C-alpha positions in Angstrom: 151.1 164.4 67.8 152.2 167.4 69.2 154.4 169.8 67.3 156.1 168.3 63.8 159.0 168.5 62.3 159.4 171.6 61.0 158.5 173.3 64.7 161.5 171.4 66.2 163.8 173.7 64.5 164.6 177.2 65.7 163.8 179.0 69.4 162.2 177.1 71.7 160.5 178.1 75.1 162.9 177.9 77.9 162.0 176.6 81.2 162.4 179.2 83.8 160.0 178.8 86.4 159.4 176.8 89.4 156.8 175.8 91.4 156.0 178.9 93.4 156.2 180.7 90.4 153.3 178.9 88.6 151.3 179.5 91.9 151.5 183.4 91.4 150.8 183.2 88.0 147.6 181.1 89.0 146.8 183.2 91.7 147.2 186.5 89.5 145.1 185.2 87.1 142.1 183.8 89.9 142.1 186.7 92.4 141.2 189.4 89.8 139.0 187.7 88.3 136.6 187.1 91.3 136.9 189.5 94.1 136.2 192.6 92.3 133.6 191.7 89.0 132.5 188.2 89.7 130.1 188.0 93.3 127.3 190.7 91.9 126.3 188.9 88.5 126.6 186.0 90.8 124.5 187.2 93.4 122.0 188.7 91.4 121.5 185.2 89.7 121.8 182.8 93.0 120.2 185.3 95.7 120.2 183.9 99.0 121.7 180.4 97.7 125.1 182.7 96.5 127.2 180.7 99.0 125.8 177.2 97.6 126.3 178.4 94.1 130.1 179.2 95.5 130.2 175.7 96.8 129.2 174.1 93.6 131.7 176.3 91.4 134.6 175.9 93.6 133.6 171.7 93.6 133.4 172.0 90.0 136.8 173.5 89.8 138.3 171.2 92.1 137.5 168.2 89.6 138.8 170.2 86.4 142.1 171.1 88.1 142.6 167.4 88.5 142.1 166.1 84.9 144.2 169.3 84.3 146.3 168.4 86.3 146.6 164.3 85.4 146.8 165.8 81.5 149.7 168.2 81.9 151.7 165.6 84.0 151.4 163.4 80.7 151.7 166.1 78.4 154.0 169.2 79.7 153.8 171.2 76.9 152.3 174.5 75.7 148.6 174.8 75.2 146.7 173.3 77.8 143.6 171.5 76.9 144.0 172.2 73.1 147.3 169.8 73.6 145.8 167.7 75.5 142.5 167.2 73.4 144.3 166.3 70.2 146.8 164.0 72.0 144.2 162.3 73.7 140.6 163.0 71.7 141.8 164.0 68.2 142.3 167.3 66.6 138.8 168.5 66.3 137.8 168.2 70.1 141.2 170.2 70.6 140.7 172.4 68.2 137.3 173.5 69.8 138.9 173.2 73.6 141.8 175.5 72.0 139.1 178.1 70.2 137.2 178.3 73.2 140.1 179.3 75.4 141.3 181.8 73.0 137.8 183.6 72.1 136.4 183.6 75.8 139.6 184.7 77.2 140.3 187.7 75.0 136.8 188.5 76.1 137.9 188.1 79.6 141.2 190.1 79.0 139.2 193.2 78.0 136.9 192.6 81.1 139.6 192.8 83.1 141.6 196.1 81.3 138.4 197.5 81.6 137.8 196.6 85.2 141.2 198.2 86.2 140.3 201.6 84.5 136.9 201.7 86.1 138.6 201.6 89.5 141.1 204.4 88.8 140.0 206.9 86.4 136.9 208.7 85.4 134.2 207.1 83.1 135.2 208.9 79.9 139.1 207.7 80.2 138.0 204.2 80.9 138.6 203.0 77.7 141.9 204.4 76.6 143.6 203.7 80.2 142.0 200.1 79.4 143.6 200.1 75.9 147.6 201.4 77.7 147.0 199.0 80.3 146.7 195.8 77.7 149.6 197.9 75.9 152.1 197.7 79.1 151.0 194.1 79.9 151.4 193.0 76.3 155.2 194.7 76.6 155.6 193.0 80.1 154.9 189.6 78.7 156.5 190.2 75.4 160.0 190.5 77.6 160.3 187.2 79.2 158.4 184.7 81.3 160.3 185.1 83.9 159.0 189.2 83.8 155.7 188.0 84.0 156.1 185.6 87.4 157.9 188.8 89.1 155.3 190.6 88.0 152.9 188.2 89.2 154.0 187.5 92.4 154.7 191.3 93.5 150.9 192.3 92.3 149.9 189.0 94.3 151.2 189.9 97.1 150.4 193.0 97.3 146.6 192.6 97.2 146.5 189.9 99.4 147.6 192.2 102.0 145.0 195.0 100.8 142.2 192.6 101.2 143.3 191.5 104.6 143.1 195.3 105.9 140.0 195.9 104.2 137.9 192.5 105.3 139.5 193.3 108.8 137.8 197.1 108.2 134.2 195.6 107.2 133.8 193.4 109.5 134.8 196.3 112.2 132.3 198.4 111.1 130.6 197.5 107.8 127.6 199.2 106.1 124.4 197.1 105.4 123.1 196.9 102.1 119.1 195.9 101.4 117.7 193.0 102.0 117.5 190.6 99.2 114.1 190.2 97.6 113.5 187.2 96.0 113.0 187.3 91.9 113.3 185.1 88.6 116.8 185.0 89.2 116.2 182.4 92.5 115.7 178.4 92.3 117.3 176.0 90.6 117.9 177.3 87.7 119.7 180.8 89.9 121.8 178.7 91.4 123.4 177.0 88.6 123.4 180.2 87.1 125.4 181.6 89.7 127.6 178.5 89.6 128.6 179.3 86.4 129.5 182.8 86.7 131.7 182.5 89.5 133.2 179.5 87.7 134.9 182.3 85.6 136.5 183.5 89.0 138.1 179.6 89.3 139.1 179.3 85.7 142.7 180.8 86.1 144.5 177.8 87.1 144.4 177.1 83.2 147.1 179.9 83.0 149.5 177.4 84.9 149.1 174.5 82.4 149.2 176.7 79.2 152.5 177.1 80.7 153.9 173.6 79.8 157.0 174.1 78.3 158.3 176.8 80.4 158.1 174.9 84.1 161.0 173.1 85.5 160.4 169.3 86.2 156.3 169.7 85.0 155.5 166.4 85.6 155.1 167.2 89.2 155.8 171.0 89.8 152.3 171.7 87.4 149.7 169.7 89.4 151.4 171.0 92.6 150.9 174.9 91.5 147.7 174.0 90.2 146.2 172.2 93.9 148.1 175.0 96.0 146.9 178.0 93.8 143.4 176.8 93.9 143.1 176.0 97.3 144.5 179.5 98.2 141.7 181.1 96.4 139.0 178.7 97.0 139.8 179.9 101.3 139.6 183.4 100.0 136.6 183.4 97.9 134.8 181.5 100.7 135.9 184.0 103.1 135.0 187.1 101.3 131.8 186.0 100.7 131.1 185.0 103.7 131.7 188.9 105.1 129.9 190.3 102.2 126.5 188.3 102.8 126.9 188.9 106.4 127.8 193.2 105.7 125.3 193.7 102.7 123.0 190.6 102.3 122.8 188.9 98.7 120.6 192.1 97.5 123.2 194.1 98.5 126.3 192.6 96.8 123.6 191.9 93.5 123.1 196.0 93.4 126.3 196.9 93.6 129.0 197.4 91.0 132.0 197.8 94.2 130.5 195.6 96.7 133.5 195.2 99.2 133.6 199.4 98.5 129.8 199.3 99.1 130.9 197.5 102.7 132.9 199.7 103.7 130.9 203.0 103.4 132.5 206.0 104.1 135.6 204.3 105.4 139.1 205.8 105.7 139.9 202.4 103.9 138.0 202.9 101.0 141.1 203.9 98.5 142.6 200.6 99.7 139.8 199.0 97.7 140.3 200.7 94.6 144.2 200.2 95.0 143.6 196.5 95.2 141.0 196.0 92.2 143.6 198.2 90.2 146.4 195.3 91.3 144.2 192.4 91.0 142.3 193.3 87.7 146.0 194.0 86.5 147.6 190.7 87.5 144.3 188.6 86.0 145.0 190.2 82.8 149.2 189.9 82.8 148.1 186.1 83.7 145.5 186.0 81.0 147.6 187.6 78.1 150.6 184.7 79.1 148.4 182.0 78.5 146.2 183.3 75.6 149.8 183.8 73.8 151.0 180.2 74.2 147.8 178.6 73.1 147.5 180.8 70.3 151.3 179.8 69.9 150.1 175.8 70.4 147.0 176.3 67.6 149.6 178.2 65.4 151.9 175.1 65.2 149.7 172.8 63.8 148.4 175.4 61.9 144.9 175.6 63.4 145.6 179.7 63.8 147.7 181.5 61.2 151.8 179.6 61.2 153.4 182.9 61.7 152.1 182.9 65.1 154.0 179.7 66.1 157.1 181.9 66.0 159.5 181.8 69.2 161.3 184.9 70.0 165.4 184.6 69.3 165.9 186.6 72.3 163.5 186.7 75.0 161.9 183.2 74.3 158.3 184.3 73.9 155.7 183.4 71.5 156.1 187.5 70.8 153.7 187.5 67.1 150.7 185.7 69.2 151.2 188.0 71.9 150.8 190.8 70.2 147.9 189.3 67.9 145.8 188.7 71.6 147.3 192.2 72.4 145.5 193.8 69.4 142.0 191.4 69.9 141.7 192.6 73.4 142.3 196.3 72.2 139.5 195.5 69.9 136.8 194.4 72.2 137.4 196.6 74.8 135.5 198.9 72.7 132.7 196.8 72.4 132.3 194.6 75.4 131.2 195.5 79.0 131.6 193.8 82.0 129.1 191.6 82.5 129.1 190.5 79.6 131.9 189.5 79.0 132.1 187.3 82.0 128.6 185.2 80.4 130.6 185.0 77.1 134.1 183.5 78.8 132.5 181.2 81.2 130.9 179.4 78.3 133.8 179.0 76.1 135.9 178.3 79.5 133.3 175.4 80.5 133.3 174.0 77.0 137.4 173.8 77.3 137.4 172.0 80.5 134.0 169.7 79.4 137.2 168.8 77.1 139.7 168.4 79.6 137.1 166.0 81.7 136.7 163.8 78.5 140.2 163.7 77.8 141.3 162.7 81.1 138.7 159.9 81.3 139.7 158.5 77.8 143.9 158.3 79.2 145.2 154.9 79.7 145.1 153.3 83.1 148.9 153.8 83.4 148.6 157.6 83.1 145.6 157.8 85.5 146.1 160.0 88.8 142.6 160.1 89.7 139.8 157.9 90.0 137.5 158.2 86.6 134.4 159.1 88.2 135.8 162.3 89.1 136.3 163.0 85.3 132.9 162.0 84.2 131.7 164.6 87.5 133.9 167.1 85.8 132.2 166.8 82.3 128.7 166.2 83.7 128.9 169.5 86.1 130.2 171.7 82.9 128.1 170.4 80.6 125.1 171.1 83.0 126.6 174.7 83.2 127.0 175.5 80.0 123.2 175.3 79.3 122.4 176.8 82.2 124.1 180.1 81.8 122.3 183.2 81.0 120.7 183.2 77.4 123.2 186.0 76.1 125.8 184.1 76.9 125.1 180.7 75.4 123.6 182.2 72.2 127.0 184.5 72.0 128.7 181.6 72.9 127.2 179.0 70.4 128.0 181.9 67.7 131.5 181.5 68.6 132.2 178.3 68.2 130.3 178.1 65.1 132.6 180.9 63.6 135.5 178.4 64.5 134.3 175.5 63.2 133.9 177.4 59.9 137.0 179.0 60.0 138.3 175.3 60.5 136.2 173.6 57.8 137.3 176.8 55.4 141.2 176.2 56.0 141.1 172.5 56.0 139.7 173.1 52.4 142.1 175.2 51.1 145.0 172.8 52.5 143.4 169.9 50.3 
């Protein structure tokens, strides 16, 4: 079971968040992860079928969200699918889910920090400024989850307002991009690869589930927050994707590292893209650090990560050691990762994470289910298909990542006797 007796002594996480707080943290993770980073590699893979890839990614995200909400209602604890997998399927599936989330999302956090810095400083300063952003947001999370929620609310509200202005300006007189030229990335494989890369953008609702011990009335608030957050983001992504395709075409999106800026051309509103991208990537990074710290804490409670990371700060009620460790790992990855590599790497880990979530939801007793069994089965099949059709580098890197995690746990189990 989750949390043994020795974990019940000492400070605990406090239930300080309402439904709207959880929604904002989830939105912060999803808006920044998709609009300013995922469309370019997805368009390069899917080509003229980009919207089909978006629909597939959104449908899979819906199935996964429903499974996550069902599990969170039954197990309102920190750790997300790591905790659910342990409860329903056993220790090994739970560990694999947790490992995939922590390692994959650490790479994603590095990518968001680099995205922020890319939009605000010259190339020579990108890595130092990205590192400074990580240090700042680790400090915000360290001081308490209510501060995280307030920061997320400010960031999300600002980004949505800026995006409204940007989209209107694009429609009023956008810059046309090159026509799409069919290539190796098209066809069914390209569509599936595009869906897998775009799934990276939707996966932020996992951050809501990882806050299970800090949300008031979690059995109703968490499923509601996941549904609201995902619904808003699906509509937002679809609207922005349609505008970009109409103005640039899939080829223009694929060839631009900043498609929204390219679509604006020389408009006076161009600095708004820079501001929105910077804020959105900071919001995603803030939510990522919060979710990573709590999943790492949950794994440390069960000694699947060093036990010292399970500590809760006596004043701020945060998993402070886990968050500091996550911050250090993100800083390390900033040195080695670029955005495209991080998206594929993160998608592999998170798709495996949700594969286990769907299986766990299907295996729950009938009385605990909120969804029909077929929805969880469809979600599991979708995750399995997309994970093996990701770009080769992502599949190889993800496989090595999981092999390292399994080896680590085997060594730990042997050391414990």
